[in-house]
C-alpha positions in Angstrom: -3.1 11.9 -21.2 -1.4 10.4 -18.2 1.3 12.5 -16.6 4.5 10.4 -17.0 6.0 12.0 -13.9 3.0 10.9 -11.8 3.2 7.3 -13.1 6.9 7.2 -12.7 6.9 8.5 -9.1 4.0 6.3 -8.2 5.5 3.1 -9.6 9.0 3.7 -8.4 7.6 4.8 -5.0 5.5 1.6 -4.8 8.4 -0.6 -5.8 10.6 1.1 -3.1 7.7 1.0 -0.6 7.1 -2.7 -1.3 10.6 -3.5 -0.2 10.0 -1.8 3.1 6.3 -2.7 3.5 7.0 -6.2 4.8 9.3 -5.0 7.5 7.1 -2.0 8.5 4.0 -4.2 8.6 5.8 -6.8 10.7 7.0 -4.1 13.1 3.5 -2.6 13.5 1.2 -5.7 13.2 3.1 -8.6 14.8 3.4 -7.2 18.3 -0.4 -6.7 18.5 -1.0 -10.1 17.0 0.7 -11.7 20.0 -1.7 -10.1 22.5 -3.9 -12.1 24.8 -7.2 -13.3 23.2 -10.3 -11.5 24.3 -11.9 -13.5 27.1 -15.5 -14.7 26.5 -18.0 -12.8 28.6 -19.4 -14.7 31.5 -23.0 -14.3 32.6 -23.5 -12.9 36.0 -27.1 -14.0 36.5 -29.8 -16.0 34.7 -31.4 -13.0 33.0 -28.2 -12.0 31.3 -27.4 -15.6 30.5 -30.5 -16.0 28.4 -30.5 -12.5 26.8 -28.6 -11.9 23.6 -26.1 -9.2 24.3 -26.1 -6.2 21.9 -22.7 -5.2 20.6 -21.6 -1.7 21.5 -22.1 0.9 18.8 -19.0 1.4 16.7 -18.2 4.6 15.0 -17.8 4.6 11.2 -14.2 3.6 10.4 -12.0 6.5 9.3 -10.7 5.7 5.8 -7.7 7.9 6.4 -6.2 5.9 9.3 -2.7 4.5 8.8 -4.2 1.0 8.8 -6.3 1.7 5.7 -3.3 3.4 4.0 -1.1 0.3 4.6 -3.9 -2.0 3.4 -4.3 0.0 0.3 -0.6 0.1 -0.3 -0.5 -3.7 0.1 -3.3 -4.2 -2.4 -1.7 -1.9 -4.9 1.6 -3.6 -4.5 0.0 -7.0 -5.0 -1.6 -5.8 -8.2 1.6 -4.3 -9.5 3.5 -7.5 -8.5 1.0 -9.7 -10.4 1.2 -7.4 -13.4 5.0 -7.4 -13.5 5.1 -11.2 -13.1 2.8 -11.6 -16.1 4.9 -9.0 -18.1 8.5 -10.3 -17.8 10.0 -7.7 -20.2 8.6 -4.8 -18.1 9.6 -6.6 -14.9 13.2 -6.9 -16.1 13.3 -3.3 -17.4 12.1 -1.8 -14.1 14.6 -4.0 -12.2 17.3 -2.5 -14.4 16.0 1.0 -13.9 16.0 0.5 -10.1 19.7 -0.2 -10.2 20.6 3.1 -11.9 21.3 6.4 -10.3 18.2 8.5 -9.7 19.0 10.9 -12.6 19.6 8.0 -15.0 16.6 6.0 -13.7 14.3 8.9 -14.3 15.3 9.2 -18.0 15.3 5.4 -18.5 11.8 5.1 -16.9 10.4 7.9 -19.0 11.9 6.4 -22.2 10.6 3.0 -21.4 7.0 4.1 -20.8 7.0 6.7 -23.6 7.5 3.8 -25.9 4.8 1.7 -24.2 1.9 3.9 -23.3 -0.5 0.9 -22.8 1.8 -0.4 -20.0 2.0 3.0 -18.4 -1.8 3.2 -18.5 -2.2 -0.3 -17.0 0.2 0.6 -14.1 -1.6 3.9 -13.7 -4.9 2.0 -13.3 -3.4 -0.4 -10.8 -2.1 2.5 -8.6 -5.4 4.5 -8.8 -6.8 3.2 -5.5 -3.8 4.7 -3.7 -4.1 8.0 -5.7 -7.8 8.2 -4.8 -7.1 7.5 -1.1 -4.3 10.2 -1.1 -6.7 12.7 -2.7 -9.5 11.8 -0.3 -7.4 12.1 2.8 -5.1 14.9 1.7 -1.9 13.0 2.2 1.1 15.3 1.6 3.8 12.7 1.6 4.1 9.5 -0.5 4.0 6.0 1.0 7.7 5.7 0.0 8.5 8.7 2.1 6.6 7.4 5.1 8.3 4.0 4.8 11.7 5.6 4.4 11.1 7.6 7.6 10.1 4.4 9.4 13.2 2.6 8.2 15.3 5.3 9.8 13.9 4.6 13.3 
């Protein structure tokens, strides 16, 4: 059985995170995208000009870096967005829930998905990569909390 509270927190957190993700991504990514291009290496002599350079060894990427977290959030948000676009009744219901007070939203969200367990399961499956990453990396805060903190900067 899927814990309704986990699905509710996850989906509502991702909806809220999605609103801030574009701004946060733009703040973090765009300045580095404007950087100078890496210059092509120039050979210093004939021997190095004909030899094929070997790339430096790169350490294995840490899956728990912020860049991987934001990429996973983006993929999960895209999947949920596609799901909601193809399920207009759920899309409209969650938009209505998001306009309610937190106390009312929690009750409405629970009631909606209690009556539609197959939709709760589908959304749970869509957010599973983020749950897996959070478990793997030991994240103690939700993406929504991180993005909320960034919006306060």
